[in-house]
N, C-alpha and C positions, 0 to 999 in steps of 0.2 A: 752771370757773375756781375756784381756791382763794380763799376770802374769810376773812380773819381780822383781829383787832385786835391791835396791838402792845401789850405789857404796859406799857411806859413811858408811852405816850400814854394808855392806858386808865386808869392810876392818877392821871394829872394832873387829869382830870375824870371821876370814876367815875359811870357811868350806873346808879345803884342801881335795882334792880328790873327791869332790862332783860336780855334774852338777849344773851350775848356768845359769841364763839368765839375761843379763843386756842390757840396752838400753840408748842411749845418742848421743852426738855429737862428731865427731872426732876432737881431738885437734892436732894430728900429725899422719902421715902415712909414715913410713920409709921402704924403700927397698921392697915395695910390700909384707911386711911380718909382720911388727910390727905396730899395731894401738894403739894409746893412746886415751882413751874414758873418757868423763866426762858427767854426767847426771844432773848437777846443784844442787845435794843434798849437796854438800860441795866442797871445793877446791881440794879434792882428785881426782886423775885420776887412771884409771885401764888400764894396758897394756894387749892387746889382741894379741896373736900369731896366725897368719893366714898361714896355709900351702897352698901355691898356687896350689899344685897338687890336693887338695880336692875341689876346687871351680873353676867354669868356668871363663874365662877371662872377659866376659861381666860384671859379678858381681864385680870382683876386680877393674875394671875401674871406677866403680861408687863410690868407697871409696875415699874420699878426705877430705881436710880441711873443717870442719864444716858440712860435710854430716851427716845425721841422720841415725843411724844403730841400729839393734838389734843383739845381739850375744848370742848364747848358746854354752857352752863348759865346760870343766873340769877346776876347779880352782886348780892350782898347784903352788908349790914354784918356784919362778923365777930363771932361770938359769943365768940371767944377773944382772948387777948392776943397782941401781936406783929405784928398787921396790922389795918388799918382795914376792909378789904373782903375778900371771898372769893367764889369761884365755887361754886355748888351744881350739881354736874355732872349733866346729863341725858343726855349722849351722850359716849362716849369712842372715839377712834380711835388705834390703836397704829401709828404710822408706822415705828418701828424699835425692836424689843425689844432687851434688853441682857442677855446672860448674864454675870453677875458672876463666875462661876467661871472665865471666860476673859478678861474685860475687864481691861486693865492697871490702870486707875484704880479706886480703891475709895472709898467714902464716909468717908474719914478724911484726916488730914493727910499730904501726900506731899512728899518732899524736892524741892528745885529741880532737883537733878541727875536724879532719876527722871523728872520732868516734861519736862526737856529731851530725854531719851531717847525720850519718847513725845509729841513735839511735835504729832503729828496729833490729839491729844486735849486738850492743855493749855489751849487757848482756852476749853474748856468749864468750867474752874474759875473761881471767883470772882475770884481774883487776876489771872489772865491775861486774862480777858475785860475787866476794868477797864484793865489795862495797854494792851491793843491798841485799846480805844476812845480812850484818851488819845493814843496814838500817832497815830491818825487825826486827832484834833483838832489836834495839833501840826503835822502835815503840811498840813492845810487852812490853818492860821494862817500858815504860811510863805508859801504862795502868795498869800493875801489881803494880807499885809503888803506884799509887794513890788508886787503889782498895784495896790494903792491908792495907792502912792507913785510910780507911773510907771516902774517897772522892767519890762524885757522878759525873759521866760523863754526861756533859750537851752538847747537840747539839744546838749550836747557829746558827742563820740564815746566809746564804751566801749572800742573797739579803737583803739590809738594807737601811733605809732612813736617816741614820746619819753617820757622819764621826767621829769615836771615837778618832782619833789622831788630828783632826783639821788641817791637812796639806793640804787637798784638792786634794791629788794625788789618785783619785779614778777612777775606770772604771764605766761608766754610763750603766745602764740597762734600755732598752726602746724597745717598739714594734712600736713606731711611725715611719713614713716614714722618713728616714734620709735625703732625698732630698727635700721633701716638707712637713715638719711637720706642724701640725695645729698651728695657731698663735692666741694670744689674741689680743684684740683691740689695745694695745700699742705695738704690733709687737713682743712680746716675745713668746717663745715656750709654747704652752698650754698643760702643763703636766696633767691638769685635764682630758684630753682625753687619757692619757697613761694608761697602764694596771693597775697600782696601784693608779692612780689618783694623783700622786706626783712624783718628781724626786727620783729615787732610784739608788743604786750603788752596786757593789760587795764589800763585807765587807773588811775592813782593819784590823779588830780586833773583837773578840767576847767578849772583856772585859766588856763592859757596860752591856751586857745581862748576863754575868757570875755574875756580882754583884747582879742581881736579885736573882739568884740561891743561892749565898752565904748568902744573908740576909733572907733566909728562910730555907735552908738546912745545913747551917754552913760551909761546905767545898765542893767545886765543882771544876771541871776542864773542859776545852774545849780542843779539839785536832782536828783541821780541817784546810782546806785551807783558805788562806787569800790572798789579792790581793793589789798591789801597782802600780799605773800608774806612776812610777818614771822612767824617762829616764836615767837609770844608766847602762852603759855597763861596769861593773866591775866584778871581780872574787868573789865579796861578795854579789851581789844583784840579786834577781829574781823578776819578775813581779807576779808570782804565787808561793807561798810557804806555808808550813804547820806551824801552830803555836800552841804551848801548853801554855795554860793560866789557871793556878790555881787561885782561889779566895777564901780567907778565912775570915770568920767573927771573931770578937774579936781578932784582930791581929794588930800589929804595924810594923814599918819598920824593927826592929830587928828580929821579927818573920819571916818576909818576907825574909830577907837575910839568916837566918838559913835554911829555907825551900829550897831556891835556891841552896845553897851549898850542902846540903844533897842530893837533887834530882839529880844534875848533877853527883855527885860522884857515886850514885847508878847506873845511866845509864852506866857510864864507867866501873864500876865493873862488871855489868851484861855482858857486851860484852867481857871483859877480861876472864870471866869464861866460857862463852858459845860459843864464836867465836874466840878462841885462834888461830886456824889454819888460818882463814881468816886474822886476824890481823898480824900474822907472815908473811904471804905472802905480805901484804901491807907494812909492815915494811921493808922486804927485797927489795921490789920495790923502796922505797924511798932511801934506802942506795945505791942501784945501780944507781939511778938518780943523787945522790950527789957525786959520785966517782970523777967526773971531776970538781967539784966546788972548789972554794977557801975554805979553812978551815973556814974562817969567815962567809961564806954564808951557811954553813951546819948547820943542827940542832945540838944543843949541845948534844942531846941524841936521841936514836932511838925512833920510834913511840910507841912501847910497853912500853919501859922504861919511856917515857913521860907520858903515861896514868897512869902508876903505881905511878909515882911521884905526879901527880895531886891529886889522891885519898888519898895519904898518908900524905899530908900536908894541914894545915889549909890555907884558902884563906886570903890574906892580906886585911885589911879593912881601907880605908882612906876616908876623906871627899873630895869633889871636890876642896875646897880651899887648902887643904894639897897636893892633887895631882898636882894642878897647881903650887904650890911652888916648888915641887920636879922637875917638868919639867923645870921651869924657871932657877933653879939652876944647871941644868944638863950641862955637857960639850957639848952635842949635840945641845942644844939651844944656848949656848954661841958661838959656832962655826958657827951658822946660818944654821945648817943642817936640821932643821925642815922646811918642805914646807909651812905649815900653821902657821899663827901667833898665839901667846898665849896672852890672856888677860882675866881678871876676867869677866865672863859673856859670853864668847865665848864657843861654844860646843867643846869638845875634839874630835879630828879627829883620824882615825885609827892609824896613825903614833905615836900619843901621847899615845894612849891606849897600843899599842904594846911596846913602850918604858917602860912604867910603869911595864908591865908584864914580858917582856923578859930581860930587862936590869937592872931595879932598884930592883924590888922585886923578880924576877926570880921564879914566881909562879902566879897562878890566883889572880886577884885583884877585890875587890868590892869597887866601888866608890859611895859615898852617898852624899846626901844634895846638889843637883845641883841648880844653879840659876833658879828661877821660870820662868824667861822670855824665857828659852830655853826648857821648859818642858810643858806637856799637862795640860789642864785646870782642870782635875779631881784630880791632885796630892795635897796632904795635905800641906798647907802652914806651914812652921816652924815659931817659935816665933820671929826670927830675921827679918821677913818681906821681906827677900831677897831670901831665898832658900825654896825648897820644899823637903818633905820626899821621895825622889826618889833614886833609886840605879841602877847601871849597873854592871853586872858581866863580866869581861874581861878575855879572854883566850889567850894563846900564839898563834901566827901565824894568828889568825883571828879577834882579837879584841873583840868587844861586842858580847856576846851570849845571854844575858838576860837583859831585861829592866823591872824594876818594881817600885812600890811605895806603900806607904800607901795612901789610897784614902781619899779625903776630905769628912768627914762625917758631917761637920757643914754647914747647909743649907745657912746661911747668907754669909759665906766665899766662898762657891761654887758659889752662884749667883753673888757675886762681881767679882770673877775671870772669870766667863763666860762673864760677861759684858766687862771686860778689854780685853778679847781675842776675842771679837766679835762672841761668840758662842751663837746662838739664843736659849733663854730659852724656848720659846714656842715649839720648835722642840724636846726638851728634858724634857718636863714636867714630863713624867713618871720617868725619872732618878732623878729629884729633889724630887719627891714624896717618893723615897726610904729614903731620909733624913727627910722629913716631918713626915712620919708615921713609927715609929719603927726602926729607923736607929741605927747603932752602928759603932765603929771603925772597919775597915777592910782593907785588903791589898791583893796584888797579883802581878803577874809578867807575862811577855810573854817570852817564849823561842823559838827562831827560830829553828825549827826542823832540817832544812838542815844545819844550822850553827854547831849544836852539832854533826851531822853525819859527817860533813866535818872535824871537829877536831878529832873525834875518828878514822876515816879512813885515815887521813893525806893527803887527796886530796887537790890539790892546787886551784881548781876552784869549786865554789858552784854549777855550772851547771853540775858537774860530780857526784853529790850525789843525784840527783832527776832523775827519769827515763826519763821524757820528759820535759826539761826545757823551761820555758816561760820567754822571755826577749825582749827588743826592737828589732823588726823585726825578731823575732824567735817564730813561733807558728806552727811548724810542728806537725804531728800526731794528 
């Protein structure tokens, strides 16, 4: 049996003078004497002092950047600066040597693009090991938040026969021959011969199924992968991402906004409390990157200070119409510096969202009551006949992190809206029946998991907060 001590736990209460055994990957190897070891348990590293006279040259030659080694030795107070304790090695085991002449990563700064291309190794770097520990923390906090508040975790299908968003940007699921599929008499693909007997796709959202759960269990949430076949090569979009979707019965849009604000503040607080070392490392990384930037291009405050500021302040709340008026009256708009035009009925773009958050309100913003023509069919129509009870939560640097709404519980209104938006009622008969039989006011939202992880870690590209990103022409691993 392999017995070892994890570095994170070892450094919390160092047993000075005792023999310890640690195992991990070499982060640095200096002068054939000083080894810096990390085992992934935290951002902390442990220095190992190797006396070359005690070990044969063949063993020492195998120690190198990202080689995997085991060390047994005495834990002692460090004689040098930079660390409080160090291990005086008495035994070395080389689990995995590393030939740097062939290894893609080198002991120097690597570009984010290069590390994405070598994602099988990028978790070994300081930056990405911190990012993915924080990602784990956020995922745990999601489940803890809802569990502690009486929500039930609902697993919704990944393969579905409906398009919840009505946008049509879906990945088709089929076992038919892609070259010569069976055809109907009128020349169309005969999906009756497919596995499910109908066209099916990878899900874009678990919301519609979550409504089934909410209208029986009261409060449910989903947390799973979703897919969008949107040809967007941006720092904010992925083709495969994880979505958190709570759905609550007996709730309106105000309840929905309160839940959204409380939820994201909880996630941030959890990471501040439990992942302080990783966040400090990521904070220092950002400040190092911004050293040579113009003052106007730098963040107004550090990562940790930004996170603390967000949880300490109430989110601003405005209607879409009020937000549009703020944007049109802004100097940025008057000087023609917005790339996308502004008019009532047009969707807000990322540049507009970021202006509201970063320039005008200088805190997260919830925009509500959007024009109905730019929102999905299931959103409850407001009394003005022009808007729906929808809301988006906007954050600094990344724009929208949450989109939600009160759902249309009135069957006649829902049928009318589906007809206007060319959503086939016969395909969603089960959804309509939730209104016909025992319906009630209910609401919910979707939080893009990678978006909130991106905000908490301060990473500039969403592809760097998911282990194996999926995007146009990117499907490695």
